C-alpha positions, 0 to 999 in steps of 0.5 A: 494495497495500502502499507504504512510507511512508518511500519516498526521494526521493518521486518514486518512488512518489508516483504509485502511489496514484493508479493505485491509485484510477484502478483501484479497488485499494486500497492501504495505508502502513506505516512503512518499506521495512525493515517491507516487506522484513523481511515479504517475507523478505529484507534489503534494503528494498522500496519497494511489494508488490502482492499479487494475488488468487488461488484458494488465498488468496482468502478472506484476500485479500478479508478484507485488501481489506476492512480496508483499505478500512475504514482512516481516511484519514491527515490531511494527505493527500487534496484540500484543504477549501475 
């Protein structure tokens, strides 16, 4: 799952990371919805892209998913430290 980091209002996407974590789906944020739209080849901003595994690109999908899982968790997210 690829999520735009500048979604507004944030309520539109704030549930997506929780769903991804519950279902063990790797996810990553990109800076803007414009970046996501450009990557998809459309002129509009895009808030979320879900990339599903498929036999024609399974090896590349597995490689990308592994890289996403290795990314550090950004500061200011997750559970508070006590």
